[in-house]
C-alpha atoms as a printed R data frame, in Angstrom:
    type eleno elety resid chain resno      x        y       z
1   ATOM     1    CA   MET     A     1 71.168 -126.617 107.401
2   ATOM     2    CA   PHE     A     2 70.027 -127.118 103.789
3   ATOM     3    CA   TRP     A     3 71.813 -124.021 102.441
4   ATOM     4    CA   GLU     A     4 75.074 -124.943 104.156
5   ATOM     5    CA   ARG     A     5 74.945 -128.323 102.420
6   ATOM     6    CA   VAL     A     6 74.273 -126.563  99.103
7   ATOM     7    CA   ALA     A     7 77.242 -124.217  99.624
8   ATOM     8    CA   ARG     A     8 79.539 -127.170 100.314
9   ATOM     9    CA   GLU     A     9 78.345 -129.034  97.226
10  ATOM    10    CA   VAL     A    10 78.604 -126.005  94.910
11  ATOM    11    CA   GLY     A    11 82.035 -124.918  96.113
12  ATOM    12    CA   ASP     A    12 83.617 -122.537  93.586
13  ATOM    13    CA   ALA     A    13 81.695 -123.883  90.568
14  ATOM    14    CA   PRO     A    14 79.454 -121.503  88.558
15  ATOM    15    CA   SER     A    15 75.984 -121.804  90.055
16  ATOM    16    CA   ALA     A    16 72.697 -119.961  90.425
17  ATOM    17    CA   PHE     A    17 73.361 -120.313  94.155
18  ATOM    18    CA   SER     A    18 75.660 -117.281  93.888
19  ATOM    19    CA   PHE     A    19 72.660 -115.155  92.775
20  ATOM    20    CA   LEU     A    20 70.476 -116.071  95.749
21  ATOM    21    CA   LEU     A    21 69.808 -114.613  99.173
22  ATOM    22    CA   PRO     A    22 68.042 -117.384 101.122
23  ATOM    23    CA   ASP     A    23 65.704 -116.385 103.966
24  ATOM    24    CA   ALA     A    24 68.062 -118.106 106.401
25  ATOM    25    CA   TYR     A    25 70.770 -115.539 105.634
26  ATOM    26    CA   LEU     A    26 68.641 -112.393 105.770
27  ATOM    27    CA   GLY     A    27 69.940 -109.953 108.344
28  ATOM    28    CA   ASP     A    28 73.424 -111.476 108.207
29  ATOM    29    CA   GLU     A    29 75.783 -109.057 106.408
30  ATOM    30    CA   ASP     A    30 73.094 -108.160 103.869
31  ATOM    31    CA   GLU     A    31 75.109 -105.355 102.211
32  ATOM    32    CA   ALA     A    32 78.164 -107.555 101.712
33  ATOM    33    CA   ARG     A    33 76.022 -110.380 100.347
34  ATOM    34    CA   ALA     A    34 74.231 -107.945  97.979
35  ATOM    35    CA   THR     A    35 77.601 -106.799  96.590
36  ATOM    36    CA   GLU     A    36 78.742 -110.399  96.107
37  ATOM    37    CA   ARG     A    37 75.474 -111.288  94.352
38  ATOM    38    CA   LYS     A    38 75.741 -108.340  91.966
39  ATOM    39    CA   GLU     A    39 79.346 -109.204  91.106
40  ATOM    40    CA   ALA     A    40 78.363 -112.825  90.476
41  ATOM    41    CA   MET     A    41 75.547 -111.690  88.169
42  ATOM    42    CA   TYR     A    42 77.889 -109.423  86.192
43  ATOM    43    CA   SER     A    43 80.412 -112.234  85.920
44  ATOM    44    CA   ALA     A    44 77.798 -114.730  84.690
45  ATOM    45    CA   LEU     A    45 76.431 -112.304  82.077
46  ATOM    46    CA   GLU     A    46 79.906 -111.383  80.824
47  ATOM    47    CA   GLY     A    47 81.418 -114.856  81.027
48  ATOM    48    CA   GLY     A    48 78.861 -116.828  79.053
49  ATOM    49    CA   CYS     A    49 77.669 -119.060  81.901
50  ATOM    50    CA   LEU     A    50 74.070 -118.281  81.010
51  ATOM    51    CA   GLN     A    51 72.381 -119.400  77.799
52  ATOM    52    CA   ARG     A    52 69.989 -116.874  76.311
53  ATOM    53    CA   THR     A    53 66.812 -118.208  74.764
54  ATOM    54    CA   ALA     A    54 64.718 -116.748  71.993
55  ATOM    55    CA   ARG     A    55 61.279 -115.334  72.749
56  ATOM    56    CA   GLY     A    56 59.010 -118.060  74.090
57  ATOM    57    CA   LEU     A    57 58.177 -120.158  77.148
58  ATOM    58    CA   ILE     A    58 59.714 -123.188  78.850
59  ATOM    59    CA   LEU     A    59 58.036 -126.471  79.709
60  ATOM    60    CA   ALA     A    60 59.623 -127.711  82.953
61  ATOM    61    CA   GLU     A    61 59.300 -131.379  83.949
62  ATOM    62    CA   ARG     A    62 60.366 -132.368  87.460
63  ATOM    63    CA   GLU     A    63 60.577 -136.004  88.520
64  ATOM    64    CA   THR     A    64 59.913 -136.418  92.232
65  ATOM    65    CA   ALA     A    65 58.861 -139.242  94.535
66  ATOM    66    CA   ALA     A    66 55.243 -138.183  93.941
67  ATOM    67    CA   GLY     A    67 55.532 -138.406  90.137
68  ATOM    68    CA   THR     A    68 56.321 -136.024  87.275
69  ATOM    69    CA   ARG     A    69 55.334 -132.451  88.047
70  ATOM    70    CA   LYS     A    70 55.037 -130.274  84.952
71  ATOM    71    CA   GLY     A    71 54.952 -126.507  84.740
72  ATOM    72    CA   ILE     A    72 55.119 -123.594  82.315
73  ATOM    73    CA   LEU     A    73 57.771 -120.938  82.901
74  ATOM    74    CA   ALA     A    74 56.345 -117.558  81.949
75  ATOM    75    CA   LEU     A    75 56.258 -113.949  83.083
76  ATOM    76    CA   LEU     A    76 53.727 -112.637  85.569
77  ATOM    77    CA   ASP     A    77 52.640 -109.011  85.198
78  ATOM    78    CA   LEU     A    78 52.966 -107.628  88.726
79  ATOM    79    CA   GLU     A    79 50.174 -105.164  87.963
80  ATOM    80    CA   GLU     A    80 47.866 -108.213  87.959
81  ATOM    81    CA   TYR     A    81 49.122 -109.555  91.285
82  ATOM    82    CA   SER     A    82 47.811 -108.807  94.790
83  ATOM    83    CA   PRO     A    83 49.966 -109.889  97.761
84  ATOM    84    CA   GLU     A    84 46.900 -109.445  99.986
85  ATOM    85    CA   GLY     A    85 44.838 -111.872  97.884
86  ATOM    86    CA   GLU     A    86 42.276 -109.254  96.895
87  ATOM    87    CA   LYS     A    87 39.323 -110.476  94.856
88  ATOM    88    CA   GLY     A    88 39.556 -109.371  91.238
89  ATOM    89    CA   ALA     A    89 43.334 -109.819  90.945
90  ATOM    90    CA   SER     A    90 44.263 -112.518  88.436
91  ATOM    91    CA   ALA     A    91 47.203 -113.608  90.626
92  ATOM    92    CA   ARG     A    92 46.977 -113.610  94.409
93  ATOM    93    CA   GLY     A    93 49.084 -114.274  97.446
94  ATOM    94    CA   THR     A    94 47.789 -117.159  99.516
95  ATOM    95    CA   ALA     A    95 49.349 -116.610 102.922
96  ATOM    96    CA   THR     A    96 49.956 -114.044 105.614
97  ATOM    97    CA   LEU     A    97 53.247 -112.214 105.033
98  ATOM    98    CA   LEU     A    98 55.995 -111.022 107.355
99  ATOM    99    CA   PRO     A    99 56.604 -107.313 106.572
100 ATOM   100    CA   GLU     A   100 60.302 -107.581 107.397
101 ATOM   101    CA   LEU     A   101 60.745 -110.387 104.855
102 ATOM   102    CA   VAL     A   102 58.863 -108.455 102.163
103 ATOM   103    CA   GLU     A   103 61.106 -105.452 102.764
104 ATOM   104    CA   ALA     A   104 64.203 -107.657 102.676
105 ATOM   105    CA   ARG     A   105 63.078 -109.103  99.340
106 ATOM   106    CA   ARG     A   106 62.444 -105.621  97.938
107 ATOM   107    CA   ALA     A   107 65.910 -104.506  99.062
108 ATOM   108    CA   ALA     A   108 67.489 -107.616  97.513
109 ATOM   109    CA   ARG     A   109 65.814 -106.857  94.186
110 ATOM   110    CA   ARG     A   110 66.960 -103.239  94.210
111 ATOM   111    CA   GLY     A   111 70.195 -103.041  92.209
112 ATOM   112    CA   ALA     A   112 70.132 -106.711  91.140
113 ATOM   113    CA   LEU     A   113 70.752 -107.427  87.469
114 ATOM   114    CA   LEU     A   114 68.967 -110.786  87.440
115 ATOM   115    CA   GLU     A   115 66.161 -112.555  89.191
116 ATOM   116    CA   CYS     A   116 66.491 -116.278  89.757
117 ATOM   117    CA   PRO     A   117 63.224 -117.136  91.504
118 ATOM   118    CA   HIS     A   118 61.720 -120.278  92.990
119 ATOM   119    CA   THR     A   119 58.217 -118.853  92.512
120 ATOM   120    CA   VAL     A   120 55.418 -121.291  91.702
121 ATOM   121    CA   LEU     A   121 51.853 -120.266  90.851
122 ATOM   122    CA   PHE     A   122 48.962 -122.724  90.827
123 ATOM   123    CA   TYR     A   123 46.306 -122.911  88.143
124 ATOM   124    CA   ARG     A   124 43.502 -125.476  87.965
125 ATOM   125    CA   ASP     A   125 43.014 -127.829  85.036
126 ATOM   126    CA   LYS     A   126 41.141 -130.969  86.181
127 ATOM   127    CA   LYS     A   127 41.676 -132.883  82.924
128 ATOM   128    CA   ASP     A   128 45.237 -131.564  82.457
129 ATOM   129    CA   LYS     A   129 44.213 -130.356  79.012
130 ATOM   130    CA   LEU     A   130 47.063 -127.864  78.709
131 ATOM   131    CA   MET     A   131 49.856 -130.373  79.315
132 ATOM   132    CA   ARG     A   132 48.231 -133.069  77.185
133 ATOM   133    CA   SER     A   133 48.127 -130.613  74.273
134 ATOM   134    CA   LEU     A   134 51.966 -130.516  74.330
135 ATOM   135    CA   GLU     A   135 52.587 -134.276  74.381
136 ATOM   136    CA   ASP     A   136 52.971 -134.640  70.596
137 ATOM   137    CA   GLU     A   137 55.019 -131.494  70.035
138 ATOM   138    CA   GLN     A   138 58.664 -131.943  68.997
139 ATOM   139    CA   LEU     A   139 60.319 -129.532  71.404
140 ATOM   140    CA   GLU     A   140 63.935 -128.477  71.737
141 ATOM   141    CA   ARG     A   141 65.433 -129.722  75.012
142 ATOM   142    CA   LEU     A   142 67.268 -126.888  76.775
143 ATOM   143    CA   TYR     A   143 68.510 -128.817  79.809
144 ATOM   144    CA   GLU     A   144 68.123 -132.131  81.601
145 ATOM   145    CA   PHE     A   145 70.018 -133.290  84.670
146 ATOM   146    CA   ASP     A   146 69.771 -134.691  88.199
147 ATOM   147    CA   LEU     A   147 69.318 -132.106  90.948
148 ATOM   148    CA   MET     A   148 71.517 -131.904  94.021
149 ATOM   149    CA   GLN     A   149 70.339 -132.830  97.523
150 ATOM   150    CA   GLY     A   150 68.270 -135.767  96.216
151 ATOM   151    CA   GLY     A   151 65.895 -133.404  94.454
152 ATOM   152    CA   GLY     A   152 65.053 -135.729  91.564
153 ATOM   153    CA   ARG     A   153 65.523 -134.945  87.884
154 ATOM   154    CA   LEU     A   154 64.681 -131.757  85.985
155 ATOM   155    CA   ALA     A   155 64.206 -131.178  82.261
156 ATOM   156    CA   GLY     A   156 63.298 -128.012  80.398
157 ATOM   157    CA   SER     A   157 62.011 -127.761  76.807
158 ATOM   158    CA   PHE     A   158 61.628 -124.609  74.740
159 ATOM   159    CA   LEU     A   159 58.177 -123.514  73.549
160 ATOM   160    CA   PRO     A   160 58.714 -121.181  70.570
161 ATOM   161    CA   ASP     A   161 56.439 -118.230  69.855
162 ATOM   162    CA   TYR     A   162 54.023 -120.088  67.592
163 ATOM   163    CA   ILE     A   163 53.298 -122.613  70.360
164 ATOM   164    CA   ALA     A   164 53.747 -120.227  73.286
165 ATOM   165    CA   GLU     A   165 50.936 -117.952  72.161
166 ATOM   166    CA   ASP     A   166 48.363 -120.764  72.308
167 ATOM   167    CA   VAL     A   167 49.797 -122.029  75.607
168 ATOM   168    CA   ALA     A   168 49.583 -118.569  77.189
169 ATOM   169    CA   HIS     A   169 45.983 -118.191  76.008
170 ATOM   170    CA   GLU     A   170 45.014 -121.604  77.439
171 ATOM   171    CA   LEU     A   171 46.887 -120.861  80.658
172 ATOM   172    CA   MET     A   172 44.971 -117.614  81.176
173 ATOM   173    CA   SER     A   173 41.691 -119.474  80.765
174 ATOM   174    CA   ARG     A   174 42.688 -121.714  83.684
175 ATOM   175    CA   ALA     A   175 43.038 -118.916  86.249
176 ATOM   176    CA   ASP     A   176 39.982 -120.101  88.194
177 ATOM   177    CA   PRO     A   177 39.431 -118.196  90.404
178 ATOM   178    CA   CYS     A   178 42.983 -116.901  90.005
179 ATOM   179    CA   PHE     A   179 46.616 -117.914  89.856
180 ATOM   180    CA   ALA     A   180 47.597 -118.713  93.453
181 ATOM   181    CA   ALA     A   181 51.071 -118.296  94.923
182 ATOM   182    CA   ALA     A   182 52.204 -121.780  95.945
183 ATOM   183    CA   ASP     A   183 55.861 -121.033  96.638
184 ATOM   184    CA   GLY     A   184 57.682 -117.719  96.856
185 ATOM   185    CA   ASN     A   185 54.996 -115.581  98.527
186 ATOM   186    CA   HIS     A   186 57.566 -113.206 100.025
187 ATOM   187    CA   PHE     A   187 59.612 -113.131  96.811
188 ATOM   188    CA   LEU     A   188 56.506 -112.104  94.846
189 ATOM   189    CA   ALA     A   189 55.464 -109.500  97.389
190 ATOM   190    CA   GLY     A   190 58.978 -108.054  97.386
191 ATOM   191    CA   ALA     A   191 58.984 -107.901  93.573
192 ATOM   192    CA   LYS     A   192 55.627 -106.105  93.643
193 ATOM   193    CA   ALA     A   193 56.860 -103.613  96.264
194 ATOM   194    CA   TYR     A   194 59.973 -102.917  94.205
195 ATOM   195    CA   TRP     A   195 57.923 -102.389  91.039
196 ATOM   196    CA   ASP     A   196 55.670  -99.928  92.871
197 ATOM   197    CA   GLU     A   197 58.835  -98.079  93.882
198 ATOM   198    CA   VAL     A   198 60.274  -98.043  90.353
199 ATOM   199    CA   LYS     A   199 57.118  -97.118  88.470
200 ATOM   200    CA   ALA     A   200 56.603  -93.968  90.539
201 ATOM   201    CA   GLY     A   201 59.450  -92.382  88.570
202 ATOM   202    CA   LEU     A   202 58.382  -93.580  85.107
203 ATOM   203    CA   THR     A   203 56.093  -92.209  82.434
204 ATOM   204    CA   GLU     A   204 53.056  -94.245  81.380
205 ATOM   205    CA   SER     A   205 54.889  -95.280  78.228
206 ATOM   206    CA   GLU     A   206 57.990  -96.396  80.157
207 ATOM   207    CA   ARG     A   207 55.872  -98.459  82.549
208 ATOM   208    CA   ARG     A   208 54.408 -100.691  79.836
209 ATOM   209    CA   ASN     A   209 57.475 -102.828  79.191
210 ATOM   210    CA   HIS     A   210 59.881 -102.017  81.988
211 ATOM   211    CA   PRO     A   211 61.614 -105.282  83.061
212 ATOM   212    CA   ALA     A   212 60.853 -104.697  86.753
213 ATOM   213    CA   ARG     A   213 57.106 -104.824  85.994
214 ATOM   214    CA   PHE     A   214 57.313 -108.580  85.412
215 ATOM   215    CA   THR     A   215 58.634 -111.565  87.315
216 ATOM   216    CA   LEU     A   216 59.444 -115.099  86.220
217 ATOM   217    CA   ALA     A   217 57.303 -117.869  87.672
218 ATOM   218    CA   GLU     A   218 56.463 -121.512  87.037
219 ATOM   219    CA   PHE     A   219 52.751 -122.143  86.518
220 ATOM   220    CA   VAL     A   220 51.782 -125.597  87.840
221 ATOM   221    CA   ASN     A   221 48.478 -127.448  87.700
222 ATOM   222    CA   LEU     A   222 47.106 -127.866  91.237
223 ATOM   223    CA   ALA     A   223 45.000 -130.828  90.031
224 ATOM   224    CA   ASN     A   224 48.067 -132.840  89.012
225 ATOM   225    CA   ASP     A   225 48.492 -135.930  91.236
226 ATOM   226    CA   ALA     A   226 52.235 -135.209  91.467
227 ATOM   227    CA   VAL     A   227 51.438 -131.906  93.196
228 ATOM   228    CA   THR     A   228 51.247 -132.559  96.915
229 ATOM   229    CA   LEU     A   229 50.835 -130.064  99.744
230 ATOM   230    CA   GLU     A   230 52.981 -130.864 102.759
231 ATOM   231    CA   PRO     A   231 53.171 -129.385 106.286
232 ATOM   232    CA   VAL     A   232 55.629 -126.746 107.436
233 ATOM   233    CA   HIS     A   233 56.533 -127.230 111.098
234 ATOM   234    CA   ARG     A   234 57.203 -124.465 113.597
235 ATOM   235    CA   VAL     A   235 60.554 -125.040 115.353
236 ATOM   236    CA   VAL     A   236 60.821 -122.932 118.513
237 ATOM   237    CA   ARG     A   237 64.361 -122.425 119.847
238 ATOM   238    CA   GLU     A   238 66.182 -120.557 122.604
239 ATOM   239    CA   ILE     A   239 63.384 -121.239 125.101
240 ATOM   240    CA   GLU     A   240 62.804 -123.173 128.308
241 ATOM   241    CA   THR     A   241 61.408 -126.256 126.568
242 ATOM   242    CA   GLU     A   242 59.417 -127.626 129.523
243 ATOM   243    CA   ALA     A   243 57.892 -124.219 130.219
244 ATOM   244    CA   PHE     A   244 56.781 -123.976 126.583
245 ATOM   245    CA   CYS     A   245 55.464 -127.570 126.493
246 ATOM   246    CA   ASP     A   246 53.480 -126.883 129.659
247 ATOM   247    CA   TRP     A   247 52.096 -123.538 128.461
248 ATOM   248    CA   PHE     A   248 51.194 -124.371 124.839
249 ATOM   249    CA   PRO     A   249 48.530 -127.064 125.559
250 ATOM   250    CA   ARG     A   250 46.744 -124.641 127.869
251 ATOM   251    CA   ASN     A   251 46.104 -122.459 124.811
252 ATOM   252    CA   VAL     A   252 45.734 -125.034 122.023
253 ATOM   253    CA   ARG     A   253 44.354 -128.587 122.354
254 ATOM   254    CA   THR     A   254 47.440 -130.661 121.793
255 ATOM   255    CA   ARG     A   255 48.908 -134.165 121.766
256 ATOM   256    CA   ARG     A   256 52.503 -134.290 122.993
257 ATOM   257    CA   GLU     A   257 55.212 -136.747 121.968
258 ATOM   258    CA   GLY     A   258 58.471 -135.760 123.638
259 ATOM   259    CA   ASN     A   259 59.343 -132.285 122.415
260 ATOM   260    CA   VAL     A   260 56.884 -132.457 119.506
261 ATOM   261    CA   LEU     A   261 53.454 -130.876 119.947
262 ATOM   262    CA   TYR     A   262 50.620 -131.871 117.591
263 ATOM   263    CA   PRO     A   263 47.659 -129.432 117.711
264 ATOM   264    CA   LEU     A   264 44.359 -131.314 117.502
265 ATOM   265    CA   ILE     A   265 42.674 -128.604 115.417
266 ATOM   266    CA   GLY     A   266 43.134 -129.223 111.680
267 ATOM   267    CA   GLY     A   267 43.682 -127.036 108.621
268 ATOM   268    CA   ALA     A   268 44.100 -123.276 108.561
269 ATOM   269    CA   GLU     A   269 42.341 -122.866 111.913
270 ATOM   270    CA   GLY     A   270 44.868 -125.112 113.641
271 ATOM   271    CA   ILE     A   271 47.841 -123.385 112.025
272 ATOM   272    CA   ALA     A   272 46.525 -119.948 112.982
273 ATOM   273    CA   ALA     A   273 45.893 -121.070 116.574
274 ATOM   274    CA   ALA     A   274 49.397 -122.549 116.849
275 ATOM   275    CA   ASP     A   275 51.026 -119.406 115.437
276 ATOM   276    CA   ALA     A   276 49.051 -117.159 117.780
277 ATOM   277    CA   ALA     A   277 50.072 -119.240 120.788
278 ATOM   278    CA   ILE     A   278 53.734 -119.286 119.774
279 ATOM   279    CA   SER     A   279 53.726 -115.515 119.209
280 ATOM   280    CA   ALA     A   280 52.116 -114.896 122.598
281 ATOM   281    CA   PHE     A   281 54.728 -117.039 124.356
282 ATOM   282    CA   LEU     A   282 57.652 -115.365 122.568
283 ATOM   283    CA   ARG     A   283 56.327 -111.891 123.379
284 ATOM   284    CA   ALA     A   284 56.480 -112.744 127.066
285 ATOM   285    CA   ASN     A   285 59.713 -114.753 126.924
286 ATOM   286    CA   THR     A   286 62.895 -115.092 124.900
287 ATOM   287    CA   GLY     A   287 63.107 -117.349 121.860
288 ATOM   288    CA   ARG     A   288 62.714 -117.502 118.103
289 ATOM   289    CA   VAL     A   289 60.792 -119.599 115.590
290 ATOM   290    CA   SER     A   290 61.821 -121.037 112.226
291 ATOM   291    CA   TYR     A   291 59.717 -122.857 109.619
292 ATOM   292    CA   GLU     A   292 61.035 -126.225 108.506
293 ATOM   293    CA   GLN     A   293 59.976 -129.411 106.752
294 ATOM   294    CA   GLY     A   294 60.860 -132.978 107.588
295 ATOM   295    CA   ASP     A   295 60.273 -135.545 110.298
296 ATOM   296    CA   PRO     A   296 59.114 -133.635 113.428
297 ATOM   297    CA   GLY     A   297 60.890 -136.115 115.690
298 ATOM   298    CA   LYS     A   298 64.230 -135.549 113.959
299 ATOM   299    CA   LEU     A   299 63.744 -131.773 113.943
300 ATOM   300    CA   ALA     A   300 63.143 -131.870 117.713
301 ATOM   301    CA   LYS     A   301 66.711 -132.952 118.464
302 ATOM   302    CA   GLY     A   302 68.494 -130.559 120.760
303 ATOM   303    CA   ASP     A   303 67.162 -127.692 122.830
304 ATOM   304    CA   CYS     A   304 63.950 -126.883 120.908
305 ATOM   305    CA   VAL     A   305 60.265 -127.717 120.584
306 ATOM   306    CA   VAL     A   306 58.565 -128.594 117.292
307 ATOM   307    CA   VAL     A   307 54.942 -127.569 116.814
308 ATOM   308    CA   ALA     A   308 53.445 -129.649 113.984
309 ATOM   309    CA   PRO     A   309 50.000 -128.243 113.087
310 ATOM   310    CA   GLY     A   310 49.601 -130.058 109.763
311 ATOM   311    CA   CYS     A   311 48.800 -128.174 106.578
312 ATOM   312    CA   VAL     A   312 46.067 -126.769 104.386
313 ATOM   313    CA   GLY     A   313 44.740 -129.159 101.729
314 ATOM   314    CA   LYS     A   314 43.892 -128.421  98.110
315 ATOM   315    CA   GLU     A   315 40.167 -127.978  98.645
316 ATOM   316    CA   GLU     A   316 40.668 -125.662 101.609
317 ATOM   317    CA   LEU     A   317 43.112 -123.616  99.542
318 ATOM   318    CA   LEU     A   318 40.606 -123.274  96.700
319 ATOM   319    CA   ALA     A   319 37.812 -122.326  99.097
320 ATOM   320    CA   ALA     A   320 40.010 -119.639 100.639
321 ATOM   321    CA   LEU     A   321 40.860 -118.202  97.207
322 ATOM   322    CA   LYS     A   322 37.241 -118.104  96.105
323 ATOM   323    CA   GLY     A   323 36.232 -116.432  99.350
324 ATOM   324    CA   GLY     A   324 39.079 -113.907  99.251
325 ATOM   325    CA   LYS     A   325 40.393 -115.316 102.547
326 ATOM   326    CA   ARG     A   326 44.021 -115.049 103.633
327 ATOM   327    CA   LEU     A   327 45.606 -118.203 104.993
328 ATOM   328    CA   PRO     A   328 48.075 -118.208 107.918
329 ATOM   329    CA   LEU     A   329 51.826 -117.853 107.435
330 ATOM   330    CA   LYS     A   330 53.336 -120.813 105.556
331 ATOM   331    CA   PRO     A   331 50.157 -122.923 105.474
332 ATOM   332    CA   PHE     A   332 51.750 -125.582 103.240
333 ATOM   333    CA   ALA     A   333 54.815 -126.407 101.184
334 ATOM   334    CA   LEU     A   334 54.817 -127.631  97.603
335 ATOM   335    CA   GLY     A   335 56.009 -131.211  98.019
336 ATOM   336    CA   GLY     A   336 58.482 -132.665 100.492
337 ATOM   337    CA   GLU     A   337 61.635 -130.892 101.597
338 ATOM   338    CA   ASN     A   338 63.568 -132.245  98.569
339 ATOM   339    CA   GLU     A   339 60.748 -131.488  96.110
340 ATOM   340    CA   LYS     A   340 60.543 -127.696  96.373
341 ATOM   341    CA   ARG     A   341 61.384 -125.766  93.239
342 ATOM   342    CA   TYR     A   342 65.097 -125.225  92.620
343 ATOM   343    CA   CYS     A   343 66.374 -121.863  91.385
344 ATOM   344    CA   LEU     A   344 67.747 -122.330  87.886
345 ATOM   345    CA   GLU     A   345 66.283 -120.072  85.192
346 ATOM   346    CA   CYS     A   346 67.176 -116.386  85.304
347 ATOM   347    CA   ARG     A   347 65.802 -113.195  83.810
348 ATOM   348    CA   GLU     A   348 67.304 -109.727  83.455
349 ATOM   349    CA   ILE     A   349 65.392 -107.151  85.476
350 ATOM   350    CA   SER     A   350 67.730 -104.160  85.167
351 ATOM   351    CA   TYR     A   351 68.770 -101.886  82.338
352 ATOM   352    CA   ASP     A   352 72.321 -101.616  83.794
């Protein structure tokens, strides 16, 4: 598993990994893990592992196989965000959410001193005007290094206040029709749920600048050629594989290759149909489903079946946002399995 490989590579070295609670570990000794995370956050804050920046933004540049993906690290006001993708919200969730994961993310945020998110929000800038405006700026480099697990190279440059103000203004003008959650849908929804919990006990004045009202996110141009949307496969385990492979095509038109099933319906409709069929089978039988990227044939090793329904494309995503339509659960991933956003930058979210 990816996170097991990360744990082996990190070892005892200081790492943002110690602040995280990956989805794969949710439900596994959550209280003990929460205590360990809080202790690691205290230790990092007290021990000088983290470098504080002045007020401003960060320009992140990520080299991947698809090219250089650039983004702006900034705060999102959770009052402007709708997990349900409601029209009128300037930032919207794009996909169906699992309530248990949202609750787990809210619980993980409760009592945490820091957030270290992998959240990415899309904006649309066909001519890449915002990023081109920064090409001639002499910016201070905060970090630059190769990422683990073959994740390419990452560099971050500081945008001081006098530049950040113009960048933020230009960024807001690109929210057409809104900022769209590309990665971290459950993290964002959990942050919103936690803020709703916190603000209930605050005065109007206290709510304005409370740290829990905001969350750190990377804003990335959907129109950038280096931004690719890739499929997330459904891996069904702990089942009678032949029974599932016989039953699934009777509910969804499918092409079968070994233990890999390829629904013949494309886009969001195909993903929704596949998810509905999987859910119906699991309600009547034992089994569980996980959501993974990679070669479907390699994922199908062992006692499991991989359902590979493809993914939503950029135009379908934009059409859904403009129409206020929710997409199915995990309708796409931002880049290949090694190209997803790594957790690196942190922000204090507690007064403790």
